[in-house]
C-alpha positions in Angstrom: -32.5 -9.3 -14.7 -31.2 -5.8 -14.3 -29.5 -4.4 -11.2 -32.6 -2.3 -10.7 -35.0 -5.3 -10.8 -32.7 -7.2 -8.4 -32.7 -4.2 -6.0 -36.3 -3.0 -6.5 -37.1 -3.0 -2.8 -34.2 -0.7 -1.9 -34.4 1.6 -4.9 -38.1 2.3 -5.1 -38.9 6.0 -4.9 -35.2 6.8 -4.4 -33.9 9.0 -7.2 -30.2 8.7 -6.2 -30.3 4.9 -6.0 -32.2 4.8 -9.2 -29.5 6.8 -10.8 -26.8 4.4 -9.6 -28.7 1.3 -10.7 -29.3 2.8 -14.2 -25.6 3.6 -14.5 -24.8 0.1 -13.4 -27.1 -1.5 -15.9 -25.5 0.6 -18.7 -22.0 -0.1 -17.5 -22.5 -3.9 -17.3 -24.1 -4.0 -20.7 -21.0 -2.5 -22.3 -18.3 -4.0 -20.1 -17.5 -7.6 -19.3 -15.2 -8.4 -16.4 -14.4 -11.8 -17.8 -13.0 -10.5 -21.0 -11.3 -7.3 -19.9 -8.2 -6.8 -17.8 -8.8 -5.6 -14.2 -7.2 -2.2 -15.1 -9.4 -1.8 -18.2 -12.5 -2.8 -16.3 -11.8 -0.5 -13.3 -10.9 2.3 -15.8 -14.3 2.0 -17.5 -15.9 1.8 -14.1 -14.2 5.1 -13.1 -15.4 6.7 -16.3 -18.9 5.6 -15.7 -18.9 7.3 -12.3 -19.0 4.1 -10.4 -15.6 4.3 -8.7 -16.7 6.4 -5.7 -20.3 7.3 -6.4 -20.3 10.1 -3.8 -17.5 11.9 -5.7 -18.4 14.6 -8.2 -19.1 13.7 -11.8 -15.9 13.5 -13.7 -14.0 12.5 -10.6 -15.1 8.9 -10.7 -18.5 9.6 -9.1 -22.1 10.5 -9.6 -22.5 13.0 -6.7 -24.9 10.8 -4.7 -24.8 9.6 -1.1 -21.8 7.4 -0.2 -23.7 4.3 1.1 -24.8 3.6 -2.4 -21.3 2.4 -3.1 -22.5 -0.9 -1.6 -25.0 -1.4 -4.4 -22.1 -1.0 -6.9 -19.8 -3.4 -5.1 -22.4 -6.1 -4.7 -23.5 -5.8 -8.4 -19.9 -6.0 -9.7 -19.0 -8.9 -7.5 -22.0 -10.7 -8.8 -20.9 -9.9 -12.4 -17.5 -11.5 -11.8 -15.4 -8.4 -11.1 -12.2 -9.0 -9.1 -12.1 -7.8 -5.5 -10.0 -4.7 -4.9 -6.3 -5.4 -4.7 -5.3 -5.2 -1.0 -2.1 -3.4 -2.0 -4.2 -0.4 -3.2 -5.7 0.1 0.3 -4.4 3.7 0.5 -6.7 4.8 -2.3 -9.4 4.7 0.3 -7.5 7.5 2.1 -5.8 9.4 -0.7 -8.8 9.4 -2.9 -11.2 11.3 -0.6 -8.4 13.7 0.4 -7.6 14.6 -3.2 -11.3 14.8 -4.1 -12.0 17.2 -1.2 -8.9 19.4 -1.3 -7.2 18.9 -4.7 -7.4 21.2 -7.6 -9.1 20.1 -10.8 -5.7 19.4 -12.2 -4.6 17.2 -9.2 -7.9 15.3 -9.4 -7.5 14.7 -13.1 -3.9 13.6 -12.7 -4.3 11.2 -9.8 -7.8 9.8 -9.1 -8.1 7.5 -12.2 -4.8 5.7 -12.1 -5.2 5.5 -8.3 -8.5 3.7 -8.7 -7.4 1.4 -11.5 -4.3 0.3 -9.5 -1.8 1.6 -12.0 -0.4 3.8 -9.3 -0.2 2.6 -5.8 0.0 5.0 -2.8 1.4 5.1 0.8 1.0 7.4 3.7 3.9 9.7 4.8 2.6 11.2 8.1 4.3 10.1 11.2 7.9 11.1 12.1 10.3 9.9 14.9 9.4 13.1 16.9 5.8 13.5 15.6 3.6 10.5 16.0 0.7 11.2 18.4 1.5 14.9 18.0 1.3 14.7 14.3 1.0 18.5 14.0 4.5 18.9 15.5 6.1 17.3 12.4 9.4 18.8 11.1 9.9 17.5 7.5 10.7 20.7 5.7 9.5 21.9 2.3 11.0 25.2 0.9 9.7 26.9 -2.2 12.0 27.2 -5.2 10.0 28.7 -8.1 7.5 26.1 -9.3 9.0 23.4 -7.1 9.5 22.6 -3.4 12.6 21.1 -2.0 11.8 18.5 0.7 14.1 17.3 3.5 13.1 15.1 6.4 12.2 11.6 7.6 8.9 9.7 7.9 8.4 6.4 9.8 5.9 3.5 10.0 5.0 3.9 6.3 2.9 0.9 5.4 3.8 -0.6 2.0 6.0 2.3 1.0 8.3 -0.2 -0.7 5.5 -0.8 -3.2 4.2 2.7 -3.6 4.4 5.0 -6.7 3.2 8.0 -4.7 2.9 9.0 -1.1 0.6 11.3 0.8 3.3 13.7 2.2 2.7 16.4 4.8 5.4 18.9 5.4 6.4 22.0 7.3 6.3 25.0 5.0 6.1 27.9 7.5 8.1 27.4 10.7 7.0 30.9 11.8 3.4 29.9 12.0 1.7 27.8 14.8 2.2 24.1 14.2 -1.3 23.5 12.9 -1.1 26.4 10.4 2.3 26.0 8.7 1.8 22.5 7.1 1.3 21.7 3.4 0.2 18.4 1.8 1.8 17.0 -1.4 1.7 13.9 -3.6 5.2 12.7 -3.5 6.7 10.6 -6.3 8.3 7.7 -4.5 10.7 7.1 -7.3 12.0 10.7 -7.3 15.7 11.3 -6.8 16.5 11.7 -3.1 13.7 9.3 -1.8 15.0 6.3 0.1 12.8 3.6 1.6 14.1 1.3 4.4 12.3 -1.7 5.9 11.1 -1.9 9.5 10.8 -5.5 10.6 7.8 -6.3 12.8 7.1 -9.1 15.3 5.2 -10.9 12.5 8.5 -11.3 10.6 7.2 -9.0 7.9 8.6 -5.6 7.0 5.2 -4.2 6.0 6.3 -0.9 7.6 9.1 1.4 6.4 11.2 4.4 7.1 11.3 6.9 4.3 14.1 9.5 4.0 13.9 12.5 1.7 17.1 14.4 0.8 16.7 17.5 -1.4 13.8 15.9 -3.1 12.1 18.2 -5.7 8.3 18.2 -5.7 6.5 20.2 -8.3 3.9 22.7 -7.0 1.4 21.0 -9.3 1.5 18.0 -6.9 0.3 20.1 -4.0 -3.0 19.0 -2.5 -4.9 22.0 -1.0 -3.6 25.4 -0.4 -0.2 26.2 1.1 -0.5 26.1 4.9 -3.7 24.1 4.8 -2.1 20.7 5.2 -3.7 20.1 8.6 -7.2 20.3 7.1 -6.3 18.0 4.3 -4.6 15.6 6.8 -7.8 15.4 8.9 -9.7 14.1 5.8 -7.0 11.4 5.4 -7.0 10.5 9.1 -10.8 10.3 9.3 -11.0 8.0 6.3 -8.1 5.9 7.7 -10.1 5.5 10.9 -13.2 4.6 9.0 -11.2 2.0 6.9 -9.7 0.3 10.0 -12.7 0.7 12.3 -15.2 -0.6 9.6 -13.0 -3.5 8.6 -14.3 -6.1 11.0 -17.5 -4.6 12.2 -18.7 -4.1 8.7 -18.4 -7.7 7.9 -21.6 -9.1 6.4 -21.4 -12.3 8.6 -23.0 -12.1 12.0 -20.4 -12.1 14.8 -17.8 -10.6 12.5 -14.2 -11.4 13.6 -15.4 -13.3 16.6 -16.3 -16.2 14.3 -12.5 -17.0 14.3 -12.8 -17.7 18.0 -16.0 -19.8 17.4 -14.1 -22.0 14.9 -11.3 -22.6 17.4 -13.9 -23.5 20.1 -15.7 -26.0 17.8 -12.5 -27.6 16.9 -11.4 -28.2 20.5 -11.5 -31.5 22.5 -14.9 -31.2 24.3 -13.1 -32.3 27.5 -11.0 -29.1 27.4 -14.0 -26.8 27.0 -15.0 -25.0 30.2 -18.0 -23.0 31.2 -15.9 -20.0 31.9 -14.3 -20.0 28.4 -17.7 -20.6 26.8 -19.1 -17.5 28.7 -16.0 -15.4 27.5 -16.5 -16.6 23.9 -20.1 -15.4 24.0 -19.1 -12.0 25.4 -16.6 -11.5 22.5 -19.2 -12.6 19.9 -21.7 -10.1 21.3 -19.1 -7.3 21.2 -18.2 -8.1 17.7 -21.8 -8.2 16.6 -22.6 -4.9 18.3 -19.7 -3.3 16.5 -20.8 -4.7 13.1 -24.4 -3.4 13.6 -23.2 0.0 14.8 -21.0 0.4 11.8 -23.9 -0.5 9.5 -26.1 2.1 11.2 -23.4 4.7 10.9 -22.9 4.0 7.2 -26.7 4.3 6.6 -26.7 7.7 8.4 -23.7 9.1 6.6 -24.5 12.5 5.1 -21.3 13.0 3.1 -18.3 11.2 1.8 -15.9 12.2 4.7 -16.7 10.6 8.0 -16.7 12.6 11.2 -15.4 11.9 14.7 -17.9 9.1 15.2 -15.6 6.9 13.3 -13.1 7.2 16.1 -15.6 5.2 18.2 -15.5 2.4 15.6 -11.7 2.6 15.3 -11.1 2.4 19.1 -13.7 -0.3 19.6 -12.3 -2.4 16.7 -8.7 -2.1 17.9 -9.5 -3.1 21.4 -11.8 -5.9 20.3 -9.2 -7.4 18.0 -6.4 -7.5 20.7 -8.6 -9.2 23.3 -10.2 -11.5 20.8 -7.1 -13.0 19.3 -5.4 -13.3 22.7 -8.5 -15.3 23.8 -8.0 -17.5 20.6 -4.4 -18.1 21.6 -5.5 -19.1 25.1 -7.9 -21.6 23.6 -5.2 -23.1 21.4 -2.9 -23.5 24.4 0.6 -24.9 23.5 -0.5 -25.3 19.9 -0.4 -21.5 19.6 3.4 -21.7 19.7 3.9 -23.8 16.6 3.1 -23.6 12.9 4.1 -20.0 12.2 7.0 -18.7 10.0 8.8 -15.8 11.6 11.4 -15.4 8.8 11.9 -11.9 7.3 9.8 -11.1 4.3 8.5 -8.1 2.4 4.7 -8.4 1.8 3.0 -7.6 -1.4 -0.4 -6.7 0.1 -2.0 -5.4 3.3 -3.9 -7.4 5.9 -5.1 -4.8 8.4 -7.4 -7.2 10.1 -4.6 -9.7 10.4 -7.0 -12.6 9.6 -5.9 -13.4 6.1 -2.7 -15.3 7.2 -4.1 -17.3 10.1 -4.7 -16.9 13.8 -1.1 -16.7 15.0 -0.3 -14.0 12.5 -3.5 -12.2 13.5 -2.6 -12.3 17.2 0.8 -10.5 16.4 -0.5 -8.1 13.7 -3.5 -6.7 15.5 -1.2 -5.2 18.1 -0.7 -2.4 15.5 -4.5 -1.7 15.3 -4.2 0.3 18.5 -1.4 2.4 17.1 -2.1 2.9 13.3 -4.5 5.6 12.3 -4.2 7.2 15.8 -3.4 5.5 19.1 -6.2 4.4 21.3 -5.2 7.1 23.7 -5.7 9.8 21.0 -9.0 8.2 20.0 -10.2 8.6 23.6 -9.2 12.3 23.6 -11.0 12.9 20.3 -14.2 11.2 21.7 -14.0 13.1 24.9 -13.7 16.5 23.3 -15.6 16.1 20.0 -18.3 13.6 20.8 -18.9 14.0 24.6 -18.1 17.7 24.7 -15.6 17.4 27.6 -13.0 20.2 28.1 -10.0 19.8 26.0 -6.5 19.1 27.3 -4.4 22.2 28.0 -2.4 23.1 24.8 0.3 25.6 25.8 1.8 25.6 22.2 -1.5 26.4 20.4 -0.7 29.9 19.3 3.2 29.6 19.4 5.3 29.6 16.3 6.4 26.0 15.5 10.1 26.9 15.5 9.7 28.2 19.2 8.0 25.1 20.5 10.5 23.1 22.7 11.4 19.7 21.3 13.5 16.8 22.6 
């Protein structure tokens, strides 16, 4: 049975879906996940336009609407393809940014090895003095012929210790207002002058890092977007990050999404310790998780382009707050047992678990604290929603048209 026959109900009279299923049938007829290495299989998938189907032809896509990626993923899992390596999470951020803002040369150089997993990426955005106010960053890049010399520090860089390249945003024009003088680069993490230091978390892991750059030479050919347009490129990255985080739990195919962890704890409890109040709270969490899952499904179906808009800030905010409350509730149900059976020893992870659920409930309770910080704090998300979704007046910004170098800083 072909992919088309298996999906007849959803593809009838839909030329874009028909095109995807035809490409899938041809791809699976010529490529066998069981006999090919994962890199070979994903490379062939990219060449067939089935990496990101909403990208342009030649860039790993077919130029169709983004929700059709689900057809591809389902068909390839059924055919035995391996799931995407969690350590390549940042391709979901870097890929759309490069596809949207990169030159043809940049797209040709980076998209394919990024998708195959031959080159892993990290994100180099936040700085000690520029977290929530990301546009206030001070990492400097100065032009030197066909190269840029970069000096500065980045922080909270997830999996930077594994990355081959980093999404780096720099200050290239200190005389321009802070949103106008930024430029985006693909940084070779193995280049001379790049130093990665671990930041240990409450989980015991050092998933996060500090990255120091001292006289690092970056070729202009690694620039993503025009000089001074780093803010625009950064927004693409951030919107896709919020989409990836916000859609993580809510997009789960199982009803109740992440709240099913709490249901499992409840079902394993001694019935004599189950209370009516806890049962009511459990039901409330399950309903919230299910509403989030269904909302994300609807948002995906209504998507008009590959780059999500401010509506994904709703999902990101809701998911972050849901996770914190949900796993705190799980710990309360476990009682004293929540304090045992967890290893806090220092370790450097080899993959990424944004949801926190892959390593058990105790790990999840600690890890999901970061959900309300990474990808934009919950406070920033509320500002975005108020201004861009609800149309409320923006906060006063006295430095909006002031040169970056003249803005007072601590």
